[in-house]
Residue frames as qw, qx, qy, qz and C-alpha x, y, z in Angstrom:
[[0.434, -0.090, -0.890, -0.102, 21.13, 22.09, 3.60],
 [0.619, -0.531, -0.086, -0.572, 18.18, 21.50, 5.85],
 [0.154, -0.399, 0.806, -0.409, 18.88, 20.14, 9.29],
 [0.695, -0.166, -0.636, -0.292, 17.61, 16.64, 9.87],
 [0.354, -0.441, 0.563, -0.603, 16.44, 16.25, 13.42],
 [0.262, -0.022, -0.965, 0.019, 16.03, 12.83, 14.88],
 [0.570, -0.481, -0.339, -0.573, 12.49, 12.09, 15.91],
 [0.205, -0.362, 0.694, -0.587, 11.98, 11.73, 19.65],
 [0.721, -0.101, -0.502, -0.466, 10.05, 8.52, 19.06],
 [0.607, -0.078, -0.745, 0.264, 11.46, 6.65, 22.04],
 [0.007, -0.213, 0.436, -0.874, 10.19, 9.21, 24.53],
 [0.578, -0.078, 0.230, -0.780, 6.45, 8.60, 24.76],
 [0.417, 0.035, 0.901, -0.111, 4.57, 5.33, 25.28],
 [0.563, 0.332, -0.278, -0.704, 2.70, 4.04, 22.24],
 [0.603, 0.024, 0.792, -0.090, 1.00, 0.81, 21.09],
 [0.478, 0.486, -0.400, -0.612, 0.92, -0.41, 17.49],
 [0.861, 0.092, 0.491, -0.097, -0.12, -3.58, 15.64],
 [0.186, 0.628, -0.625, -0.425, 2.24, -5.01, 13.01],
 [0.973, 0.170, 0.108, -0.109, 2.29, -8.03, 10.73],
 [0.213, -0.665, 0.677, 0.235, 5.67, -9.74, 10.58],
 [0.869, 0.384, -0.223, -0.217, 6.35, -11.93, 7.55],
 [0.614, -0.559, 0.556, 0.030, 8.45, -14.67, 9.10],
 [0.911, 0.270, 0.300, 0.080, 8.63, -16.88, 6.02],
 [0.536, 0.797, -0.164, 0.225, 11.10, -14.63, 4.23],
 [0.186, -0.774, 0.554, -0.243, 13.45, -14.83, 7.21],
 [0.811, -0.231, 0.522, -0.129, 13.30, -18.65, 7.33],
 [0.798, 0.573, -0.179, -0.050, 14.86, -19.20, 3.90],
 [0.657, 0.453, -0.515, 0.311, 17.97, -21.41, 4.05],
 [0.339, -0.547, 0.558, -0.524, 17.70, -21.83, 7.84],
 [0.337, 0.077, -0.938, 0.015, 18.22, -25.39, 9.06],
 [0.547, -0.481, -0.582, -0.362, 15.19, -27.04, 10.65],
 [0.628, -0.440, -0.529, 0.364, 16.44, -27.15, 14.21],
 [0.304, -0.188, -0.167, 0.919, 17.13, -23.39, 14.25],
 [0.024, -0.485, -0.527, -0.697, 13.86, -22.08, 12.77],
 [0.409, -0.777, -0.466, -0.110, 11.70, -21.40, 15.83],
 [0.531, -0.570, -0.123, 0.615, 14.56, -19.81, 17.82],
 [0.307, 0.066, 0.331, 0.890, 15.37, -17.70, 14.75],
 [0.130, -0.660, -0.558, -0.486, 11.72, -16.60, 14.51],
 [0.478, -0.772, -0.326, 0.263, 11.88, -15.35, 18.10],
 [0.495, -0.339, 0.132, 0.789, 15.09, -13.50, 17.27],
 [0.174, 0.358, 0.497, 0.771, 13.53, -11.94, 14.14],
 [0.277, -0.802, -0.486, -0.211, 10.54, -10.66, 16.15],
 [0.546, -0.666, -0.143, 0.488, 12.94, -9.23, 18.75],
 [0.425, -0.098, 0.295, 0.850, 15.07, -7.50, 16.09],
 [0.028, 0.564, 0.541, 0.623, 12.00, -6.07, 14.33],
 [0.391, -0.829, -0.398, 0.030, 10.64, -4.70, 17.62],
 [0.545, -0.500, 0.015, 0.673, 14.01, -3.15, 18.43],
 [0.313, 0.140, 0.418, 0.841, 14.18, -1.47, 15.01],
 [0.110, -0.641, -0.547, -0.528, 10.62, -0.17, 14.95],
 [0.474, -0.820, -0.315, -0.060, 10.23, 0.88, 18.58],
 [0.365, 0.662, -0.357, 0.548, 13.87, 1.94, 19.10],
 [0.597, -0.649, 0.346, -0.320, 14.24, 0.30, 22.51],
 [0.271, 0.451, -0.848, 0.070, 16.89, -2.20, 23.54],
 [0.276, -0.042, 0.845, -0.455, 14.73, -3.89, 26.20],
 [0.585, 0.018, -0.496, -0.641, 12.28, -6.23, 24.37],
 [0.371, -0.086, 0.823, -0.421, 9.94, -8.48, 26.36],
 [0.428, 0.017, -0.714, -0.554, 8.15, -11.24, 24.44],
 [0.686, -0.190, 0.275, -0.646, 4.83, -12.49, 25.82],
 [0.394, -0.171, 0.902, -0.046, 4.43, -16.22, 26.54],
 [0.676, 0.486, 0.474, -0.288, 1.39, -16.51, 24.23],
 [0.474, 0.784, -0.310, -0.254, 3.44, -15.22, 21.30],
 [0.095, -0.522, 0.847, 0.028, 6.21, -17.68, 22.16],
 [0.570, 0.116, 0.787, -0.206, 3.66, -20.53, 22.29],
 [0.655, 0.662, 0.170, -0.322, 2.21, -19.47, 18.92],
 [0.318, 0.750, -0.544, -0.199, 5.61, -19.40, 17.23],
 [0.098, -0.343, 0.932, -0.064, 6.45, -22.84, 18.64],
 [0.725, 0.112, 0.367, -0.571, 2.91, -24.25, 18.05],
 [0.875, 0.412, -0.151, -0.206, 3.86, -26.22, 14.90],
 [0.924, -0.164, 0.074, 0.339, 7.16, -27.43, 16.36],
 [0.409, -0.629, 0.267, 0.605, 10.72, -26.25, 15.83],
 [0.419, 0.041, 0.647, 0.636, 10.66, -26.82, 12.06],
 [0.094, 0.568, 0.646, 0.501, 7.33, -25.44, 10.85],
 [0.102, -0.341, -0.298, 0.886, 7.17, -21.82, 11.95],
 [0.339, 0.760, 0.524, -0.182, 3.96, -19.93, 10.98],
 [0.530, 0.445, 0.302, 0.655, 4.46, -17.89, 7.81],
 [0.000, -0.578, -0.002, -0.816, 3.13, -14.65, 9.27],
 [0.389, -0.466, -0.669, 0.429, 2.31, -13.36, 12.73],
 [0.101, -0.782, -0.190, -0.585, 0.30, -10.35, 13.87],
 [0.563, -0.242, -0.498, 0.613, 1.88, -8.71, 16.89],
 [0.181, -0.935, -0.196, -0.233, 1.18, -5.76, 19.17],
 [0.564, 0.159, -0.318, 0.745, 4.20, -3.67, 20.17],
 [0.351, -0.890, -0.259, -0.132, 3.64, -1.62, 23.34],
 [0.450, 0.371, -0.356, 0.730, 6.37, 0.83, 24.26],
 [0.558, -0.757, -0.322, -0.108, 6.09, 1.44, 28.00],
 [0.048, -0.806, 0.420, -0.415, 7.94, 3.29, 30.71],
 [0.645, 0.054, -0.699, 0.305, 10.27, 1.22, 32.87],
 [0.566, -0.762, -0.195, -0.245, 9.15, 1.23, 36.51],
 [0.807, -0.331, -0.124, 0.473, 12.59, 0.44, 37.92],
 [0.042, -0.984, 0.106, 0.136, 14.56, 3.54, 38.79],
 [0.422, -0.619, 0.589, 0.305, 17.87, 1.73, 38.47],
 [0.799, 0.367, 0.456, 0.134, 17.12, 0.28, 35.00],
 [0.423, -0.191, 0.404, 0.788, 19.49, 1.13, 32.15],
 [0.028, 0.325, 0.596, 0.733, 16.71, 1.86, 29.66],
 [0.270, 0.089, 0.314, -0.906, 13.90, 4.33, 30.34],
 [0.741, 0.212, -0.041, -0.635, 11.51, 2.48, 28.02],
 [0.312, -0.135, 0.933, 0.123, 10.84, -1.16, 27.19],
 [0.545, 0.156, -0.424, -0.706, 8.74, -2.85, 24.51],
 [0.553, 0.019, 0.775, -0.305, 6.19, -5.56, 25.27],
 [0.337, 0.217, -0.685, -0.609, 5.45, -7.82, 22.29],
 [0.549, 0.115, 0.690, -0.457, 2.09, -9.63, 22.33],
 [0.125, 0.131, 0.875, 0.449, 0.33, -11.95, 19.89],
 [0.476, 0.294, 0.152, -0.815, -2.85, -10.70, 18.18],
 [0.426, 0.170, 0.878, 0.137, -4.89, -13.63, 16.80],
 [0.403, 0.438, -0.163, -0.787, -6.40, -12.89, 13.35],
 [0.824, 0.311, 0.438, -0.183, -8.50, -14.93, 10.94],
 [0.741, 0.513, 0.232, 0.367, -6.73, -13.70, 7.81],
 [0.463, -0.450, 0.097, 0.757, -3.73, -11.51, 7.04],
 [0.339, 0.524, 0.514, 0.588, -5.38, -9.97, 3.94],
 [0.029, 0.757, 0.215, 0.616, -5.43, -6.15, 3.78],
 [0.601, -0.706, -0.254, 0.276, -3.97, -5.64, 7.26],
 [0.309, 0.769, -0.157, 0.537, -2.08, -2.40, 7.84],
 [0.423, -0.035, -0.545, 0.723, 0.05, -1.12, 10.67],
 [0.320, -0.749, -0.379, -0.439, -2.37, 0.39, 13.16],
 [0.081, 0.307, -0.535, 0.783, -1.88, 2.55, 16.21],
 [0.480, -0.486, -0.729, -0.047, -3.93, 1.17, 19.10],
 [0.274, -0.706, 0.115, -0.643, -5.45, 3.42, 21.70],
 [0.262, 0.125, -0.822, 0.491, -4.22, 2.57, 25.18],
 [0.470, -0.581, -0.631, -0.208, -7.00, 1.48, 27.52]]
């Protein structure tokens, strides 16, 4: 059998754009729990994709998810995940993920893209 080595994906900083389909996660969720659940879904998706425990959600993304109120969460959201090095020496995690909102006109034909760091 061939050895399967785990990718060292959590070692280097990287920035990617993703589209998260929130509507499929809002099925059978009561109205007063929808916007908090959307935040949780974004956090879980970032943790899974970027393989970091420390997820920091930007205030603009939070405002966008809450923009239609607690009940009417946007169906999709385009986000930018930036895995960065933690500056604190005494931090548990070496890396953290910053999640930012990317405003788009339409979600048609959008793919996951790696963004060059400025």
